[in-house]
C-alpha positions as CSV (number, residue, x, y, z in Angstrom):
1,M,-0.1,0.1,0.2
2,K,1.4,3.2,-1.2
3,S,0.8,6.8,0.7
4,I,-1.8,9.0,-0.7
5,L,0.4,11.8,0.0
6,E,2.7,10.7,-2.5
7,N,0.4,12.5,-5.3
8,S,-0.9,15.3,-3.2
9,R,0.4,18.7,-4.4
10,R,-1.3,21.0,-1.6
11,L,-1.3,19.9,2.0
12,V,-2.8,21.1,5.2
13,V,-0.7,19.6,8.1
14,K,-2.2,20.0,11.5
15,V,0.0,19.3,14.6
16,G,-1.5,18.7,17.8
17,S,-0.6,20.3,21.3
18,S,1.0,17.6,23.1
19,L,3.5,17.2,20.0
20,V,4.4,20.7,19.9
21,T,4.5,21.6,23.9
22,N,6.4,18.2,25.1
23,S,3.0,16.9,26.5
24,G,2.5,20.4,27.9
25,T,6.0,21.0,29.5
26,G,6.5,24.1,27.6
27,L,7.2,24.5,23.8
28,D,9.2,21.6,22.1
29,H,12.2,23.5,20.2
30,A,13.5,20.6,18.8
31,A,10.2,19.1,17.7
32,I,9.3,22.5,16.2
33,A,12.8,22.7,14.2
34,N,12.0,19.0,13.1
35,W,8.8,19.6,11.7
36,A,10.1,23.1,10.0
37,A,12.9,20.8,8.5
38,Q,10.7,18.4,7.0
39,I,8.1,21.1,5.6
40,A,10.9,22.5,4.2
41,E,12.0,19.1,2.2
42,L,8.3,18.9,1.3
43,K,9.0,22.5,-0.1
44,K,11.8,21.3,-2.3
45,M,9.4,18.3,-3.5
46,G,7.1,20.8,-5.1
47,R,4.4,20.7,-2.6
48,E,2.3,23.4,-1.0
49,V,1.7,23.7,2.8
50,V,-0.6,25.2,5.2
51,L,0.4,24.4,8.8
52,V,-2.1,24.4,11.3
53,S,-0.8,24.5,14.9
54,S,-2.0,24.1,18.3
55,G,0.0,25.1,21.0
56,A,-0.8,28.6,22.2
57,V,-2.9,28.0,25.2
58,A,-0.6,25.4,26.1
59,E,2.6,27.2,25.9
60,G,0.9,30.1,28.1
61,M,0.0,27.7,30.2
62,Q,3.2,26.9,31.0
63,R,4.6,30.6,30.9
64,L,1.9,31.5,33.4
65,G,2.7,28.6,35.8
66,W,-0.9,26.6,35.1
67,K,-1.1,23.1,35.4
68,K,-4.8,22.5,34.2
69,R,-6.3,24.1,31.3
70,P,-8.6,27.0,32.1
71,S,-12.3,26.5,31.7
72,A,-13.2,30.4,32.3
73,V,-13.3,32.2,28.7
74,H,-11.3,35.0,29.7
75,E,-8.5,32.7,31.2
76,L,-8.2,30.9,28.0
77,Q,-7.9,34.0,26.4
78,A,-5.1,35.3,28.4
79,A,-3.1,31.9,28.0
80,A,-3.6,32.4,24.1
81,A,-2.0,35.7,24.0
82,V,0.9,35.0,26.0
83,G,1.6,31.5,24.4
84,Q,0.8,32.8,20.7
85,M,3.9,34.9,21.0
86,G,6.2,32.2,21.9
87,L,4.8,29.6,19.4
88,V,5.3,32.2,16.5
89,Q,8.5,33.1,17.1
90,V,10.0,29.8,17.4
91,Y,8.4,28.8,14.2
92,E,9.6,31.7,12.5
93,T,12.9,31.4,13.6
94,C,13.4,27.6,12.7
95,F,11.4,28.3,9.1
96,R,14.2,30.9,8.6
97,Q,17.0,28.5,9.1
98,H,15.9,26.9,5.5
99,G,15.3,30.2,4.1
100,L,11.5,30.3,4.3
101,H,9.1,33.0,5.6
102,T,5.7,32.4,7.7
103,A,2.6,34.2,8.2
104,Q,0.5,34.0,11.3
105,I,-3.0,33.7,10.6
106,L,-5.8,33.6,13.6
107,L,-9.3,32.5,12.6
108,T,-12.3,32.7,14.4
109,H,-15.7,30.6,12.9
110,D,-17.2,33.9,12.3
111,D,-14.3,34.4,9.7
112,L,-15.7,31.3,7.7
113,S,-19.1,31.6,8.5
114,D,-19.4,35.3,6.6
115,R,-19.3,34.8,3.1
116,K,-17.2,38.0,2.3
117,R,-14.7,37.3,4.9
118,Y,-14.5,33.5,3.8
119,L,-13.6,34.6,0.6
120,N,-11.0,37.0,1.9
121,A,-9.3,34.2,3.8
122,R,-9.2,32.1,0.9
123,T,-7.4,34.8,-1.4
124,T,-5.2,35.8,1.2
125,L,-4.2,31.7,1.9
126,R,-3.9,31.6,-1.6
127,T,-1.7,34.3,-2.3
128,L,0.7,33.4,0.4
129,L,1.2,30.0,-1.2
130,Q,2.0,31.7,-4.4
131,L,4.7,33.8,-2.6
132,N,6.2,30.5,-1.4
133,I,5.4,31.4,2.3
134,I,4.1,29.0,5.0
135,P,1.0,30.0,6.6
136,I,0.8,28.9,10.3
137,I,-3.0,28.8,11.5
138,N,-4.6,28.6,14.4
139,E,-7.7,29.5,16.2
140,N,-8.0,32.7,17.8
141,D,-8.5,31.7,21.3
142,T,-7.7,35.4,22.2
143,V,-11.0,37.1,20.9
144,V,-13.0,33.8,21.0
145,T,-16.4,33.2,22.7
146,D,-18.2,29.9,23.4
147,E,-20.4,30.8,20.4
148,I,-17.7,31.3,17.7
149,R,-14.9,28.8,18.5
150,F,-14.4,25.9,15.9
151,G,-13.5,23.7,19.2
152,D,-10.6,21.9,18.2
153,N,-7.8,22.2,15.4
154,D,-9.0,19.1,14.1
155,T,-12.0,20.7,13.0
156,L,-10.1,24.0,12.1
157,G,-7.8,22.1,9.7
158,A,-10.5,20.5,7.9
159,L,-12.2,23.8,7.3
160,V,-9.0,25.0,6.0
161,T,-8.7,22.2,3.9
162,N,-11.8,22.8,2.2
163,L,-11.1,26.5,2.0
164,I,-8.2,26.1,-0.2
165,E,-9.2,23.2,-2.0
166,A,-6.1,20.9,-0.7
167,D,-5.5,17.4,-1.8
168,T,-4.7,16.0,1.6
169,L,-5.2,16.8,5.4
170,V,-2.1,15.2,7.5
171,I,-3.2,15.3,11.2
172,L,-0.3,14.8,13.5
173,T,-0.8,13.4,16.9
174,D,0.9,11.3,19.7
175,Q,-1.2,8.1,18.5
176,A,0.2,5.9,15.7
177,G,-3.5,6.4,14.0
178,L,-7.0,5.2,14.6
179,F,-7.0,1.7,16.2
180,S,-9.9,-0.7,16.2
181,A,-10.2,-0.1,19.8
182,D,-8.3,2.7,22.6
183,P,-5.2,0.9,22.7
184,R,-4.5,2.6,26.0
185,K,-7.5,0.4,27.0
186,D,-7.6,-2.8,25.0
187,P,-4.0,-4.5,24.4
188,A,-5.7,-6.4,21.5
189,A,-6.6,-3.0,19.5
190,T,-5.3,-3.0,15.8
191,L,-4.3,-0.5,13.6
192,I,-6.3,0.3,10.8
193,Q,-4.2,1.3,7.7
194,E,-6.6,2.3,5.3
195,A,-10.6,2.8,5.5
196,R,-13.3,5.2,3.8
197,A,-13.7,8.6,5.2
198,G,-17.0,9.3,6.5
199,D,-17.8,5.4,7.3
200,P,-20.1,5.8,10.3
201,E,-18.4,2.8,11.8
202,L,-15.3,4.8,12.6
203,E,-17.0,7.1,14.2
204,K,-18.5,4.0,16.6
205,M,-15.0,3.1,17.6
206,A,-13.3,6.2,18.6
207,G,-12.5,7.5,22.0
208,G,-12.5,10.7,23.9
209,A,-10.0,13.5,24.2
210,G,-6.4,12.0,24.4
211,S,-5.0,14.2,27.1
212,D,-5.7,17.3,29.4
213,I,-3.4,19.7,27.2
214,G,-5.4,19.3,23.9
215,R,-9.3,19.4,23.0
216,G,-9.2,16.8,20.3
217,G,-9.6,13.0,20.7
218,M,-9.7,10.5,17.8
219,L,-13.5,11.0,17.2
220,T,-12.8,14.8,16.5
221,K,-9.9,13.7,13.9
222,I,-12.5,11.3,12.3
223,L,-15.4,13.8,12.0
224,A,-12.4,16.2,10.5
225,A,-11.8,13.8,7.8
226,K,-15.5,13.3,7.3
227,R,-16.0,17.2,6.8
228,A,-12.4,17.2,4.6
229,I,-14.3,14.7,1.9
230,R,-16.7,17.5,1.2
231,S,-13.7,19.0,-1.1
232,G,-12.5,15.4,-2.3
233,A,-9.6,15.7,0.1
234,H,-8.1,12.6,1.8
235,T,-7.1,12.7,5.6
236,I,-3.8,10.9,7.1
237,I,-3.7,10.3,10.9
238,A,-0.1,9.4,12.0
239,S,2.4,9.6,14.8
240,G,4.1,13.0,14.9
241,R,6.5,11.1,16.7
242,E,7.5,8.6,14.0
243,Q,10.7,9.8,12.6
244,E,10.6,11.8,9.5
245,V,6.9,11.1,9.1
246,L,5.8,14.0,6.6
247,V,9.0,13.2,4.4
248,R,8.2,9.5,4.2
249,L,4.7,9.9,3.4
250,A,5.3,12.2,0.7
251,R,7.8,9.7,-0.7
252,G,5.1,7.3,-0.6
253,E,5.5,5.2,2.5
254,A,2.2,4.4,4.1
255,I,2.4,5.4,7.7
256,G,-0.7,5.5,10.3
257,T,-4.2,5.4,9.0
258,Q,-5.1,6.6,5.5
259,L,-8.9,7.6,5.3
260,I,-10.0,7.6,1.5
261,A,-12.1,10.3,0.1
262,E,-14.4,8.5,-2.6
263,T,-16.5,11.5,-3.4
264,M,-16.1,14.4,-5.9
265,P,-15.4,17.8,-4.7
266,I,-18.4,19.9,-4.5
267,A,-18.4,23.3,-5.4
268,A,-16.7,25.8,-3.2
269,R,-19.6,27.8,-2.6
270,K,-21.5,25.0,-1.4
271,Q,-18.1,23.8,0.6
272,W,-18.7,26.9,2.6
273,L,-22.4,26.3,3.4
274,A,-21.9,22.8,4.3
275,D,-19.0,23.9,6.8
276,H,-21.2,25.8,9.0
277,L,-20.9,24.6,12.1
278,Q,-23.2,27.3,13.3
279,V,-27.0,27.6,11.7
280,R,-29.4,30.3,12.9
281,G,-32.7,28.4,12.2
282,K,-34.2,25.2,11.5
283,L,-37.0,24.3,8.7
284,V,-38.5,21.3,9.3
285,L,-40.0,19.9,5.9
286,D,-42.9,17.3,4.7
287,D,-41.8,14.1,3.1
288,G,-42.7,15.5,-0.2
289,A,-40.3,18.5,0.0
290,A,-38.0,16.3,1.6
291,K,-37.6,14.0,-1.4
292,A,-37.6,17.2,-3.9
293,L,-34.3,18.1,-2.2
294,S,-32.7,15.0,-1.7
295,Q,-33.4,12.8,-4.8
296,G,-34.5,15.8,-7.5
297,G,-32.4,18.3,-7.0
298,K,-35.0,20.8,-6.6
299,S,-35.3,24.2,-4.8
300,L,-37.0,24.4,-1.5
301,L,-40.6,26.0,-1.7
302,P,-42.6,27.6,1.4
303,I,-45.2,25.1,0.9
304,G,-43.1,22.1,1.6
305,V,-42.4,23.7,5.1
306,C,-44.4,22.1,8.0
307,D,-42.6,24.0,11.0
308,L,-39.5,26.3,11.8
309,N,-37.2,27.1,14.6
310,G,-34.9,29.9,15.0
311,N,-34.9,33.8,14.5
312,F,-32.9,34.1,11.4
313,E,-32.9,36.9,8.9
314,R,-32.9,37.0,5.2
315,G,-29.8,35.3,3.5
316,E,-28.5,33.4,7.0
317,V,-28.0,29.9,6.8
318,V,-30.5,27.5,8.2
319,T,-30.6,23.8,8.4
320,C,-33.5,21.6,6.6
321,V,-34.6,18.4,8.3
322,D,-37.1,16.0,7.7
323,L,-40.1,14.9,9.8
324,N,-37.9,12.6,11.8
325,G,-35.4,15.1,12.5
326,R,-32.6,14.1,10.3
327,E,-30.7,16.7,8.6
328,I,-30.8,16.6,5.0
329,A,-29.5,20.0,3.5
330,R,-28.1,23.6,4.5
331,G,-28.7,26.7,2.6
332,L,-29.2,30.5,2.6
333,V,-32.9,31.2,3.3
334,N,-34.3,34.1,1.0
335,Y,-36.9,35.3,3.9
336,A,-37.0,36.1,7.4
337,A,-38.1,33.6,10.4
338,G,-41.1,35.7,10.7
339,E,-42.2,36.2,7.2
340,T,-41.1,32.2,6.2
341,R,-43.5,31.5,9.3
342,K,-46.3,33.3,7.5
343,I,-46.0,31.7,3.8
344,M,-45.0,28.1,4.8
345,R,-47.4,25.7,4.0
346,H,-48.8,28.1,1.1
347,P,-47.7,27.9,-2.9
348,S,-45.2,30.4,-4.3
349,S,-48.0,32.1,-6.1
350,K,-49.6,33.3,-2.7
351,I,-46.3,35.0,-1.2
352,E,-47.2,38.4,-3.0
353,S,-50.8,38.4,-1.2
354,I,-49.6,37.4,2.3
355,L,-46.7,39.5,2.5
356,G,-47.5,42.4,0.2
357,Y,-44.0,41.8,-2.1
358,V,-42.0,39.1,-3.3
359,D,-38.5,38.5,-3.0
360,E,-37.8,35.3,-4.4
361,M,-40.4,32.3,-5.5
362,E,-38.4,29.9,-3.5
363,L,-37.6,29.7,0.2
364,I,-34.1,28.3,-0.6
365,H,-33.2,28.3,-4.0
366,R,-30.8,25.4,-4.9
367,D,-28.0,27.0,-5.8
368,N,-27.7,28.1,-2.4
369,L,-28.6,24.7,-1.1
370,V,-26.2,21.8,-0.2
371,L,-27.2,18.2,0.8
372,L,-25.5,16.8,3.7
C-alpha cells in the first residue's frame, strides 16, 4: 500500500498540542525545528503546505505556571495571548533556517461563516502559497467565545482544507493512527491502515479526548476527515513522533491511517454552506419536500415547510430536516423567520398576497443549497 500523500500537491498539516509542547511541558523547540525541516523538504519536492498548529494555550499555561487548562473564557484568552507570542517566534526562527518565511493567521468561526470574510481568507491563503510563504494557522483564542469557537484544531484543519481545496489533510497526533479500539485500554486493539472517510463505523470505535492539554480526541479527527471529503480531500492520521513522518509519507510510504475520500469535490460555495458549524434556524420539511431536495435536486418552496425554529434573517444559513429530525440539507434562506412562518404551507403564488411583496419564489434556491 502506497501513501496517498505521494500524489498530493497541496497539503494541510495539523500538529497537536502534545507534540508542539512536549506533552505540555513548554514549547519543544527541537520538535518544531524538526517539522520546519520536514516541511522545507516538502517544499523542495514541489508541495504547497499550510500548517495548522495547536500550542498557544498550552505554551501560555506553561508561562503562567498553570497546570490545568482553564475553563473560564477570559483565562483561556489570556493564556492564548501569552502563548501565541512564543509559538510564532519559534516557528519563524526555525523556518528562517531553511530560507522560508512564515505568516501567522488567526481564525474564528465568524471568519468562515461570513461569505465575504470566507472569500478574503481564501484569497489571502492562496496568495501566501503563491509567494512561497508557510501560513501558520491557529484558532484565535484571544477573542473567541463559546458561540464562535471551532472547538478543536482538527475541525479547523478540515475547514482550511476545504477553504484552499487541498488534496490531503495530515493530522499528526501522539497516537500511531486510528485503532479498532482504544489501545490504552484494549491491548488487542489493531491499527486501521486504510478506511473510507465518512464511514459511520469509524465514529463508533473512536474514543474521547486524549489528554488534558489538547481538546481533540480521535473522534474529532474522524469527523474532520468526514468534513474534508466535502472538497474531495483525503486524510492521514499518523504519529508526529514517527521519524521523518511527513517526508516519508510524501515519498509514498504508508504510515498511520489513511482515510480515503471517495466522493467528488463539491463547488466551493457549497463547501462553505456545508461547513457552517452554526446555523441560525431550522426548517422542518414534509415528506414531499424532503424527497424533492434529496432526490430531485429541487429548490425548497414555502409549501414544503411544516414548522421552523430560530430567529434567522434573510441570507442566513438554516438547516433543513425531515419529519424524523434527520438533517438533509443546509442553505441560504430568502426570507426571515417571521416571513417564513407566514408563507410556509402556502404555494409560492401566494407569497405576494400574504406579505405584500415577493423577493424570491423559492424559500431556498437550489444554487444556495447543499445536501448533507
